[in-house]
Every structure is written in C-alpha cells, then in structure tokens.
VMD Tcl script that builds the backbone (N, CA, C; Angstrom):
set m [mol new atoms 261]
animate dup $m
set s [atomselect $m all]
$s set {name element resname resid chain x y z} {
  {N N UNK 1 A -77.905 186.351 28.752}
  {CA C UNK 1 A -79.001 185.874 29.471}
  {C C UNK 1 A -80.106 185.072 28.629}
  {N N UNK 2 A -79.190 184.437 27.159}
  {CA C UNK 2 A -80.017 183.862 26.298}
  {C C UNK 2 A -80.619 182.479 26.763}
  {N N UNK 3 A -81.748 182.393 27.042}
  {CA C UNK 3 A -82.369 181.163 27.484}
  {C C UNK 3 A -82.649 181.166 28.880}
  {N N UNK 4 A -82.537 182.226 29.692}
  {CA C UNK 4 A -82.897 182.385 31.116}
  {C C UNK 4 A -83.435 183.576 31.250}
  {N N UNK 5 A -84.666 183.479 31.817}
  {CA C UNK 5 A -85.193 184.938 32.095}
  {C C UNK 5 A -84.633 185.353 33.268}
  {N N UNK 6 A -84.511 186.845 33.236}
  {CA C UNK 6 A -83.897 187.637 34.481}
  {C C UNK 6 A -85.122 188.380 34.930}
  {N N UNK 7 A -84.857 189.106 35.683}
  {CA C UNK 7 A -85.627 190.171 36.681}
  {C C UNK 7 A -84.836 191.341 36.575}
  {N N UNK 8 A -85.295 192.402 36.472}
  {CA C UNK 8 A -84.607 193.721 36.633}
  {C C UNK 8 A -85.401 194.692 37.507}
  {N N UNK 9 A -84.692 195.442 38.213}
  {CA C UNK 9 A -85.395 196.553 38.698}
  {C C UNK 9 A -84.819 198.050 37.985}
  {N N UNK 10 A -85.998 198.319 37.751}
  {CA C UNK 10 A -85.620 199.754 36.822}
  {C C UNK 10 A -85.166 200.968 37.871}
  {N N UNK 11 A -84.307 201.597 37.479}
  {CA C UNK 11 A -83.897 202.596 38.373}
  {C C UNK 11 A -83.773 203.924 37.460}
  {N N UNK 12 A -83.114 205.005 38.221}
  {CA C UNK 12 A -83.043 206.412 37.767}
  {C C UNK 12 A -81.937 206.511 36.870}
  {N N UNK 13 A -80.922 205.958 36.927}
  {CA C UNK 13 A -79.954 206.053 35.768}
  {C C UNK 13 A -79.905 205.321 34.657}
  {N N UNK 14 A -79.032 205.874 33.588}
  {CA C UNK 14 A -79.110 205.426 32.139}
  {C C UNK 14 A -78.950 203.864 32.193}
  {N N UNK 15 A -77.764 203.479 33.012}
  {CA C UNK 15 A -77.579 202.181 33.156}
  {C C UNK 15 A -78.707 201.258 33.933}
  {N N UNK 16 A -79.042 201.932 34.970}
  {CA C UNK 16 A -80.369 201.173 35.612}
  {C C UNK 16 A -81.529 200.783 34.795}
  {N N UNK 17 A -81.814 201.631 33.685}
  {CA C UNK 17 A -83.016 201.545 32.991}
  {C C UNK 17 A -82.781 200.716 31.678}
  {N N UNK 18 A -81.408 200.371 31.515}
  {CA C UNK 18 A -81.139 199.677 30.136}
  {C C UNK 18 A -81.738 198.194 30.210}
  {N N UNK 19 A -81.602 197.637 31.353}
  {CA C UNK 19 A -82.024 196.348 31.410}
  {C C UNK 19 A -83.540 195.971 31.327}
  {N N UNK 20 A -84.146 197.279 31.776}
  {CA C UNK 20 A -85.577 197.139 31.647}
  {C C UNK 20 A -86.210 197.409 29.959}
  {N N UNK 21 A -85.187 198.438 29.506}
  {CA C UNK 21 A -85.337 198.488 28.082}
  {C C UNK 21 A -85.370 197.295 27.411}
  {N N UNK 22 A -84.241 196.631 27.564}
  {CA C UNK 22 A -84.227 195.852 26.669}
  {C C UNK 22 A -85.158 194.326 27.301}
  {N N UNK 23 A -85.640 194.091 28.343}
  {CA C UNK 23 A -86.572 193.242 28.534}
  {C C UNK 23 A -87.812 193.569 27.907}
  {N N UNK 24 A -88.207 194.762 28.082}
  {CA C UNK 24 A -89.493 195.143 27.352}
  {C C UNK 24 A -89.608 194.978 25.685}
  {N N UNK 25 A -88.095 195.344 25.066}
  {CA C UNK 25 A -88.311 195.303 23.633}
  {C C UNK 25 A -88.195 193.898 23.205}
  {N N UNK 26 A -87.854 192.953 24.555}
  {CA C UNK 26 A -87.940 191.457 24.017}
  {C C UNK 26 A -89.434 190.896 24.378}
  {N N UNK 27 A -90.251 191.721 24.809}
  {CA C UNK 27 A -91.464 191.191 25.367}
  {C C UNK 27 A -91.653 190.498 26.484}
  {N N UNK 28 A -90.896 190.982 27.446}
  {CA C UNK 28 A -90.478 190.481 28.787}
  {C C UNK 28 A -90.899 191.423 29.646}
  {N N UNK 29 A -91.881 192.354 29.500}
  {CA C UNK 29 A -92.286 193.364 30.508}
  {C C UNK 29 A -92.537 193.088 31.872}
  {N N UNK 30 A -93.005 191.619 31.878}
  {CA C UNK 30 A -93.343 191.091 33.177}
  {C C UNK 30 A -92.093 190.807 34.185}
  {N N UNK 31 A -90.744 191.189 33.541}
  {CA C UNK 31 A -89.732 190.633 34.554}
  {C C UNK 31 A -89.049 192.221 34.827}
  {N N UNK 32 A -89.905 193.481 34.813}
  {CA C UNK 32 A -89.277 194.754 35.020}
  {C C UNK 32 A -90.044 195.008 36.175}
  {N N UNK 33 A -89.366 195.247 37.171}
  {CA C UNK 33 A -90.189 195.950 38.340}
  {C C UNK 33 A -89.514 197.225 38.586}
  {N N UNK 34 A -90.615 198.028 39.314}
  {CA C UNK 34 A -90.138 199.374 39.535}
  {C C UNK 34 A -89.862 199.650 40.950}
  {N N UNK 35 A -90.000 198.880 41.707}
  {CA C UNK 35 A -89.437 198.874 43.169}
  {C C UNK 35 A -89.158 197.383 43.861}
  {N N UNK 36 A -88.477 197.454 44.999}
  {CA C UNK 36 A -88.049 196.119 45.710}
  {C C UNK 36 A -89.109 195.152 45.838}
  {N N UNK 37 A -90.281 195.694 46.042}
  {CA C UNK 37 A -91.434 194.554 46.576}
  {C C UNK 37 A -91.701 193.782 44.820}
  {N N UNK 38 A -91.812 194.848 43.958}
  {CA C UNK 38 A -92.207 194.110 42.667}
  {C C UNK 38 A -91.152 193.395 42.072}
  {N N UNK 39 A -89.850 193.799 42.297}
  {CA C UNK 39 A -88.882 192.667 41.976}
  {C C UNK 39 A -89.073 191.452 42.419}
  {N N UNK 40 A -89.182 191.020 43.658}
  {CA C UNK 40 A -89.632 190.223 44.477}
  {C C UNK 40 A -90.722 189.206 43.945}
  {N N UNK 41 A -91.654 190.176 43.816}
  {CA C UNK 41 A -92.802 189.475 43.269}
  {C C UNK 41 A -92.687 188.839 42.062}
  {N N UNK 42 A -91.994 189.549 40.979}
  {CA C UNK 42 A -91.607 189.030 40.089}
  {C C UNK 42 A -90.874 187.862 39.704}
  {N N UNK 43 A -89.961 187.861 40.511}
  {CA C UNK 43 A -89.069 186.678 40.692}
  {C C UNK 43 A -89.722 185.462 41.112}
  {N N UNK 44 A -90.491 185.704 42.284}
  {CA C UNK 44 A -91.564 184.406 42.918}
  {C C UNK 44 A -92.468 184.304 41.984}
  {N N UNK 45 A -93.053 185.247 40.915}
  {CA C UNK 45 A -94.105 184.490 40.069}
  {C C UNK 45 A -93.617 183.623 38.813}
  {N N UNK 46 A -92.372 183.932 38.755}
  {CA C UNK 46 A -91.530 183.153 37.958}
  {C C UNK 46 A -91.343 181.677 38.539}
  {N N UNK 47 A -90.810 181.831 39.654}
  {CA C UNK 47 A -90.457 180.471 40.101}
  {C C UNK 47 A -91.459 179.660 40.741}
  {N N UNK 48 A -92.846 180.357 40.973}
  {CA C UNK 48 A -94.011 179.632 41.589}
  {C C UNK 48 A -94.554 178.880 40.316}
  {N N UNK 49 A -94.547 179.443 39.096}
  {CA C UNK 49 A -95.466 178.715 37.934}
  {C C UNK 49 A -94.351 178.217 37.008}
  {N N UNK 50 A -94.108 176.854 37.227}
  {CA C UNK 50 A -93.011 175.869 36.644}
  {C C UNK 50 A -93.373 175.875 35.081}
  {N N UNK 51 A -94.783 175.574 35.075}
  {CA C UNK 51 A -95.188 175.330 33.475}
  {C C UNK 51 A -95.159 176.580 32.514}
  {N N UNK 52 A -95.321 177.836 33.279}
  {CA C UNK 52 A -95.079 179.105 32.411}
  {C C UNK 52 A -93.835 179.291 32.380}
  {N N UNK 53 A -92.798 179.249 33.342}
  {CA C UNK 53 A -91.562 179.198 33.243}
  {C C UNK 53 A -90.862 178.396 32.072}
  {N N UNK 54 A -91.162 177.059 32.291}
  {CA C UNK 54 A -90.760 176.098 31.263}
  {C C UNK 54 A -91.023 176.846 29.686}
  {N N UNK 55 A -92.527 177.256 29.639}
  {CA C UNK 55 A -92.522 177.654 28.043}
  {C C UNK 55 A -91.779 178.902 27.729}
  {N N UNK 56 A -91.693 179.715 28.740}
  {CA C UNK 56 A -90.651 180.712 28.873}
  {C C UNK 56 A -89.106 180.408 28.301}
  {N N UNK 57 A -88.807 179.580 28.830}
  {CA C UNK 57 A -87.595 179.091 28.640}
  {C C UNK 57 A -87.406 178.544 27.197}
  {N N UNK 58 A -88.420 177.792 26.914}
  {CA C UNK 58 A -88.350 177.188 25.398}
  {C C UNK 58 A -88.603 178.016 24.347}
  {N N UNK 59 A -89.225 179.200 24.595}
  {CA C UNK 59 A -89.789 180.382 23.589}
  {C C UNK 59 A -88.473 181.760 23.575}
  {N N UNK 60 A -87.439 181.399 24.744}
  {CA C UNK 60 A -86.742 182.655 24.832}
  {C C UNK 60 A -85.842 183.060 23.442}
  {N N UNK 61 A -85.339 182.131 22.958}
  {CA C UNK 61 A -84.613 182.479 21.869}
  {C C UNK 61 A -85.302 182.838 20.546}
  {N N UNK 62 A -86.456 182.155 20.339}
  {CA C UNK 62 A -87.323 182.785 19.378}
  {C C UNK 62 A -87.876 184.065 19.499}
  {N N UNK 63 A -88.398 184.302 20.911}
  {CA C UNK 63 A -88.844 185.799 21.328}
  {C C UNK 63 A -87.942 186.859 21.031}
  {N N UNK 64 A -86.711 186.618 21.316}
  {CA C UNK 64 A -85.502 187.486 21.388}
  {C C UNK 64 A -85.258 187.565 19.735}
  {N N UNK 65 A -85.195 186.597 19.087}
  {CA C UNK 65 A -84.950 186.859 17.563}
  {C C UNK 65 A -86.034 187.577 17.046}
  {N N UNK 66 A -87.291 187.413 17.239}
  {CA C UNK 66 A -88.341 187.925 16.607}
  {C C UNK 66 A -88.504 189.660 17.191}
  {N N UNK 67 A -87.774 189.877 18.246}
  {CA C UNK 67 A -88.075 191.250 18.645}
  {C C UNK 67 A -87.530 192.338 17.995}
  {N N UNK 68 A -87.760 193.607 18.330}
  {CA C UNK 68 A -87.126 194.505 17.706}
  {C C UNK 68 A -85.625 194.804 17.851}
  {N N UNK 69 A -85.175 194.003 18.942}
  {CA C UNK 69 A -83.720 194.045 19.281}
  {C C UNK 69 A -82.717 193.467 18.135}
  {N N UNK 70 A -83.459 192.519 17.519}
  {CA C UNK 70 A -82.847 191.809 16.384}
  {C C UNK 70 A -82.865 192.055 14.956}
  {N N UNK 71 A -83.696 193.382 14.947}
  {CA C UNK 71 A -84.119 193.613 13.538}
  {C C UNK 71 A -83.393 194.745 13.202}
  {N N UNK 72 A -82.384 194.409 12.656}
  {CA C UNK 72 A -81.120 195.429 12.202}
  {C C UNK 72 A -81.570 196.514 11.156}
  {N N UNK 73 A -82.463 195.970 9.860}
  {CA C UNK 73 A -82.805 197.036 9.041}
  {C C UNK 73 A -83.850 197.787 9.630}
  {N N UNK 74 A -84.752 197.549 10.714}
  {CA C UNK 74 A -85.674 198.201 11.007}
  {C C UNK 74 A -85.089 199.378 11.762}
  {N N UNK 75 A -83.952 199.044 12.668}
  {CA C UNK 75 A -83.297 199.956 13.386}
  {C C UNK 75 A -82.608 200.871 12.754}
  {N N UNK 76 A -81.830 200.404 11.752}
  {CA C UNK 76 A -81.199 201.133 10.843}
  {C C UNK 76 A -81.990 202.432 10.063}
  {N N UNK 77 A -83.038 201.629 9.641}
  {CA C UNK 77 A -83.763 203.014 8.967}
  {C C UNK 77 A -84.698 203.631 9.868}
  {N N UNK 78 A -85.051 203.521 11.162}
  {CA C UNK 78 A -85.641 204.081 11.942}
  {C C UNK 78 A -84.522 205.337 12.681}
  {N N UNK 79 A -83.159 204.872 12.709}
  {CA C UNK 79 A -82.424 205.926 13.110}
  {C C UNK 79 A -81.762 206.780 11.939}
  {N N UNK 80 A -81.995 206.133 10.569}
  {CA C UNK 80 A -81.354 207.108 9.587}
  {C C UNK 80 A -79.812 206.963 9.785}
  {N N UNK 81 A -79.170 205.999 10.083}
  {CA C UNK 81 A -77.852 205.907 10.364}
  {C C UNK 81 A -77.103 206.839 9.259}
  {N N UNK 82 A -75.901 207.955 9.739}
  {CA C UNK 82 A -75.073 208.463 8.923}
  {C C UNK 82 A -73.718 208.366 9.397}
  {N N UNK 83 A -72.880 208.437 8.548}
  {CA C UNK 83 A -71.462 208.586 8.908}
  {C C UNK 83 A -71.458 209.685 10.143}
  {N N UNK 84 A -70.330 209.357 11.065}
  {CA C UNK 84 A -69.929 210.589 11.706}
  {C C UNK 84 A -69.235 211.564 11.130}
  {N N UNK 85 A -69.568 212.786 11.538}
  {CA C UNK 85 A -68.926 214.038 10.918}
  {C C UNK 85 A -67.528 213.948 11.018}
  {N N UNK 86 A -66.666 214.528 10.067}
  {CA C UNK 86 A -65.238 214.676 10.455}
  {C C UNK 86 A -64.866 215.444 11.257}
  {N N UNK 87 A -63.858 215.478 11.965}
  {CA C UNK 87 A -63.160 216.172 12.932}
  {C C UNK 87 A -62.216 217.249 12.380}
}
mol reanalyze $m
mol bondsrecalc $m
mol representation Tube
mol addrep $m
C-alpha cells in the first residue's frame, strides 16, 4: 500500500483489527472506520478532496518511514526482545 492510501473497517477479530492498528501507527487514523457508513464516508472524503489526497500521496512514504512502524530500535527496546526458550 506504499503510496496509496487505503481505508479499513476495524472488526472484532485480530486480523480485522490489524489494518486499523497499522494505519493508526502510520498516522492515518482518518482512514479507519468503525462501521460500514464510516467506511464509505472515509473513502468518499478522500476521493472528494483531491488537493488533500494529492498531499497525502506525496507524503505517504515519508509518513510511514517516520512512524513507529519503522522504528526498529524503539520497537526492540519497548519489547525487550529475548531469545526464545529452549524446547
């Protein structure tokens, strides 16, 4: 999805919420809907505001790169990654 905004509908299952989590971490919470009407509204809002959409498209890679999603040192520190225990 790099370079193209997506809209997601947050659901009840882990996989249904993963897209919402990724979009919010990338600073794109406006692309997360909690119901079908919100999903349509978010997509229409993106499509109807072409200057804002163009700015979003131009900024997408930098936005993602600067987000917590791409901050591996902070991720590792926050999780205090340890080796898996021996079996």
